[in-house]
C-alpha positions in Angstrom: 15.9 11.4 44.7 18.5 11.7 41.9 19.6 14.6 39.7 19.2 14.3 36.1 22.7 14.2 34.1 22.4 17.8 32.9 21.4 18.9 36.6 24.5 17.2 38.0 26.5 18.9 35.5 25.0 22.3 36.4 25.6 21.5 40.2 29.3 20.8 39.4 29.7 24.1 37.3 28.1 26.0 39.9 30.5 24.5 42.7 33.5 25.2 40.5 32.5 28.8 40.2 32.2 29.2 43.9 28.3 29.8 43.8 28.8 32.8 42.0 26.4 31.9 39.0 23.4 33.2 37.4 21.2 30.1 36.9 18.9 31.3 33.9 17.6 28.1 32.5 13.9 28.1 31.4 11.0 27.5 33.8 10.5 23.7 34.4 13.9 22.7 34.2 14.5 21.9 37.8 16.5 25.0 39.0 15.3 24.6 42.7 17.0 21.1 43.0 20.1 22.4 41.4 20.5 25.2 43.9 19.6 23.0 46.9 22.1 20.3 46.0 24.7 23.0 45.3 24.3 24.5 49.0 24.3 21.0 50.4 27.5 19.9 48.7 29.3 23.1 49.6 28.0 23.3 53.1 31.5 23.3 54.7 31.9 26.9 53.4 28.4 28.3 52.0 26.6 27.8 55.3 24.7 29.6 56.6 22.7 30.6 53.6 19.9 32.8 52.9 17.1 32.1 50.2 15.3 34.9 48.8 12.2 34.2 46.9 8.6 35.3 46.4 6.4 35.0 49.6 4.1 32.5 47.7 7.0 30.0 47.5 8.9 30.1 50.8 7.1 26.9 52.0 8.0 25.1 48.5 11.7 26.2 49.1 11.3 24.5 52.7 9.9 21.3 51.0 12.5 21.1 48.5 15.3 21.3 51.2 13.5 18.5 52.9 13.6 16.3 49.8 17.0 17.0 48.6 19.0 18.2 51.8 17.2 16.9 54.7 20.1 16.9 56.9 20.1 20.8 56.9 17.9 22.9 59.3 15.7 25.3 57.5 13.8 28.4 58.9 11.2 30.2 57.2 11.4 33.8 58.1 7.7 35.4 58.2 6.9 38.8 59.3 9.2 41.7 60.6 9.1 40.4 64.2 9.7 36.6 64.1 12.8 35.6 65.9 15.6 34.0 63.8 16.7 30.5 64.8 20.5 30.8 65.7 21.0 27.0 64.9 19.4 27.0 61.3 21.7 26.3 58.4 19.3 27.8 55.8 17.0 31.0 56.2 14.2 31.3 53.8 12.6 34.7 53.4 10.5 36.7 50.9 11.6 39.7 48.7 9.1 41.8 50.6 11.0 41.2 54.0 14.5 41.5 52.6 14.9 45.2 53.1 13.0 45.4 56.4 15.2 42.6 57.9 18.5 43.1 56.2 20.3 44.3 59.4 19.4 41.0 61.1 20.3 38.9 58.1 23.6 40.8 58.0 24.3 39.8 61.6 24.0 36.0 60.7 27.4 35.8 59.0 25.9 34.5 55.9 28.3 32.7 53.5 26.0 32.5 50.5 22.8 33.8 49.1 20.3 32.3 46.7 17.9 34.7 45.0 14.9 33.1 43.3 13.2 34.9 40.6 16.2 37.4 40.7 14.7 39.6 37.8 12.9 41.2 40.8 16.2 42.7 41.5 16.4 44.3 38.0 15.7 47.8 39.2 19.0 49.1 41.0 17.0 51.8 42.8 14.4 49.6 44.4 15.1 48.9 48.1 15.0 45.1 47.7 17.8 45.4 45.0 19.9 47.5 47.2 19.3 45.1 50.1 20.3 42.1 47.9 23.6 44.3 46.8 24.6 45.1 50.5 23.9 41.6 52.0 26.0 40.0 48.8 29.1 42.2 49.1 31.8 40.1 50.0 29.9 36.9 50.1 31.4 33.7 49.1 28.3 32.7 47.1 25.6 34.5 45.2 23.2 32.3 43.1 20.8 34.2 41.1 17.8 32.2 39.7 15.6 33.4 37.0 13.8 31.8 34.1 13.3 35.3 32.6 16.6 37.1 32.8 15.3 39.6 30.2 11.6 40.7 30.4 11.9 44.0 28.5 15.6 45.2 27.7 19.0 43.8 28.0 19.7 46.2 30.7 17.9 43.9 33.2 20.4 41.4 32.6 23.2 43.8 33.1 21.7 45.0 36.4 21.9 41.3 37.7 25.4 40.9 36.5 26.4 44.1 38.3 25.8 42.4 41.6 29.0 40.4 40.9 31.2 43.4 40.0 32.1 41.6 36.9 31.1 38.8 34.5 29.8 35.7 36.4 29.2 32.2 35.2 25.8 32.1 33.5 23.9 28.9 32.7 20.9 29.0 30.4 19.2 25.9 29.3 15.7 25.3 27.5 13.3 22.7 28.5 13.1 21.1 24.7 17.0 20.7 25.1 17.1 18.8 28.5 13.9 17.0 28.5 13.2 16.2 24.7 10.8 13.4 26.2 8.3 16.1 27.1 5.7 16.5 24.7 5.4 19.8 22.8 3.2 23.0 23.7 0.6 24.4 21.4 -0.9 27.7 21.5 -4.4 28.3 20.3 -7.0 31.1 20.2 -10.5 30.7 21.5 -12.5 33.7 19.7 -15.4 35.1 21.5 -18.0 37.7 20.5 -19.2 40.1 23.4 -22.8 40.1 24.2 -24.6 42.9 22.7 -24.9 44.9 25.8 -21.2 44.4 26.8 -20.0 45.5 23.3 -22.2 48.6 23.4 -20.7 49.5 26.9 -17.2 48.7 25.6 -17.8 51.0 22.5 -19.0 53.9 24.7 -15.8 53.5 26.7 -13.4 53.5 23.6 -15.4 56.7 22.2 -15.2 58.4 25.5 -11.4 57.9 25.6 -10.7 59.0 22.1 -12.8 62.3 22.6 -11.0 63.0 26.0 -7.4 62.3 24.2 -8.3 64.7 21.4 -9.5 67.5 23.8 -6.6 67.2 25.9 -4.0 67.3 23.1 -5.7 70.3 21.8 -5.9 72.0 25.1 -2.1 71.3 26.0 -0.9 72.2 22.5 -3.0 75.5 22.8 -1.2 76.4 26.0 2.1 76.3 24.0 3.5 73.0 25.2 5.9 71.1 23.0 4.3 68.2 20.9 6.8 65.9 22.3 6.1 66.8 25.8 2.3 66.4 25.2 2.7 63.0 23.6 4.7 61.8 26.6 2.1 63.1 29.0 -0.8 61.7 27.2 1.0 58.3 26.9 0.8 57.6 30.6 -2.8 58.5 30.5 -3.4 56.3 27.6 -1.8 53.3 29.4 -4.1 53.9 32.4 -7.2 53.8 30.0 -5.8 50.8 28.1 -5.7 49.0 31.5 -9.1 50.0 32.0 -10.4 48.6 28.7 -8.3 45.4 29.3 -10.3 44.8 32.6 -13.5 45.7 31.2 -13.0 43.1 28.2 -11.8 40.5 30.8 -15.1 41.0 32.8 -17.2 40.7 29.8 -15.4 37.4 28.7 -15.7 35.8 32.1 -19.1 34.0 31.4 -17.5 32.6 28.3 -14.6 31.3 30.1 -16.7 29.6 32.5 -18.8 27.9 29.8 -15.5 26.6 28.1 -14.1 25.6 31.5 -17.3 23.6 32.3 -17.0 21.7 29.0 -13.4 20.8 29.8 -14.2 19.5 33.1 -17.1 17.5 32.0 -14.9 15.6 29.6 -12.4 14.8 32.4 -10.0 17.5 31.7 -8.5 19.8 34.6 -7.6 23.1 33.7 -5.3 25.9 34.9 -6.8 29.4 34.5 -5.0 32.7 34.7 -6.7 36.1 35.2 -5.1 39.5 36.4 -7.9 41.9 37.6 -9.7 41.2 40.8 -13.2 42.2 39.2 -12.4 39.5 36.3 -11.7 36.8 39.1 -15.0 37.6 40.9 -16.9 37.3 37.9 -15.4 34.1 36.7 -15.9 32.5 40.4 -19.6 33.8 40.2 -20.1 31.8 36.7 -18.3 28.8 37.9 -20.5 28.6 41.0 -23.4 28.9 39.0 -22.4 25.9 37.0 -21.4 24.0 40.2 -17.6 23.6 39.0 -15.4 23.0 42.1 -12.4 25.0 41.9 -9.9 27.0 44.2 -7.9 30.2 43.8 -4.3 31.1 44.1 -3.9 34.9 44.4 -1.8 37.5 46.2 -3.6 37.3 49.5 -3.7 33.4 49.5 -1.6 32.3 52.6 1.5 30.2 51.7 0.0 27.0 53.5 -3.3 27.4 51.7 -1.5 27.9 48.4 0.4 24.6 48.9 -2.6 22.9 50.0 -4.5 23.9 47.0 -1.5 23.0 44.7 -1.3 19.6 46.3 -4.9 18.8 46.0 -5.0 19.9 42.2 -1.9 17.7 41.5 -3.8 14.9 43.2 -7.0 15.6 41.1 -9.1 16.5 44.2 -10.8 19.2 42.3 -10.6 20.1 38.6 -10.1 23.9 38.2 -7.1 26.1 39.6 -7.5 29.9 39.0 -4.5 31.9 39.4 -3.5 35.6 39.3 0.0 36.5 38.5 0.8 35.3 42.0 0.8 31.7 40.6 2.9 32.1 37.6 6.2 31.5 39.5 7.6 28.6 41.3 4.9 26.0 41.2 4.3 22.8 39.3 0.7 22.0 37.9 1.4 19.3 35.5 -1.4 17.1 36.4 -3.3 19.5 33.7 -2.5 19.7 30.0 -4.7 22.7 29.4 -4.1 26.3 30.5 -6.5 29.2 29.8 -5.6 32.9 29.6 -8.8 34.8 30.4 -6.8 38.0 30.2 -3.4 38.5 28.3 -0.2 39.6 30.3 1.7 42.6 28.8 5.1 40.5 28.2 5.8 37.1 26.6 8.0 36.4 29.5 5.4 36.7 32.1 3.0 34.6 29.9 5.8 31.9 29.3 6.4 31.8 33.1 2.6 31.1 33.7 2.6 28.6 30.6 5.4 26.4 32.0 3.5 25.7 35.3 1.9 22.8 33.2 4.8 22.0 30.9 7.7 21.0 33.1 9.7 18.1 34.0 7.2 15.4 34.8 4.7 16.3 32.2 3.9 13.2 30.0 1.0 14.8 27.9 1.0 17.5 24.9 -0.1 20.7 26.4 -2.3 23.3 25.1 -2.3 27.1 26.0 -5.7 28.7 25.2 -6.1 32.5 24.8 -9.6 33.9 25.1 -9.6 36.4 22.5 -12.4 39.0 21.8 -11.7 40.4 18.3 -12.2 44.1 17.7 -11.3 44.9 21.2 -8.2 45.9 23.3 -7.3 42.1 23.1 -6.1 42.8 19.3 -3.7 45.4 20.6 -2.3 43.3 23.4 -1.7 40.3 21.2 0.4 42.6 19.2 2.4 43.9 22.1 3.0 40.2 23.5 4.1 39.1 19.9 6.6 41.9 19.4 
């Protein structure tokens, strides 16, 4: 296996910076292999190393080390009680376990840390952020990897930079800059009309919420509370209600999603599908089964081994539909498909772009299309405005 010229350049820059780098290139540019080769080529002083990543991609990291640095011995640390192999060169663990096992990791005399999806440490008050800070103090190497260094505000990037105590080297490359041969991505809307009964139920939910909001505001103002305080209090409740409306619309759209997926499959097109809520996932699976469409699901409770198995099978065209929750938007390659469908929209463009680039990354040879299933006149309109802004 051979690095692309830009990847070779990035490895050399990371090495010159002593592995103290924020690697913030866009999803699909091959950040994992850059990190692995950087560790391999600095092994005399960077090992032992710790890789922290989402639990869903620990096995993928092990596979990448086997591909790019097969001479290094890796251990995937699973659970709070599994023993650590004193002979391992690289320990791979999840963000979930980082705080729980930080004392044990601290005893390994680590010389470098690689943090994949490092935006998960953007909140300095979170236990995992504090654990990463404590483990990285005095380390020779701290390589933070994230395709989305800014999800909401610039402060999130500042939180990552603060882990270095100064301004570290930061590398940011876009896929279209480093792999112009990859065909472009197109975004399209699939407009659906809710069935009459579903529309009536949705309209009742909206009316109930508006009446509740009006009553609560009048009540709180009548109690003498300041209007600003009232607005902030009701905003949190409104967000909760918005989530309910979003889930309701997603459930009502599931049969239409299944119909569209079935048409794509019947003309030979594999499809990656993203949902968020469990009730939407359940309804979609039910609808696909009724049409005898073969599929598998990657969600939070999918074990790493099953997850990797499903990904490999999908890539090998052994089944045509892979359904993912947000647990599938990071760290995986699904470029055997050129169509991706959002049954539900996410709240931020960063989350959506991470999901979209599961199918558009190095190795993709076809134009890709991102489809948004949109029920006009519902909460989908508001979500579209939020993501666009």
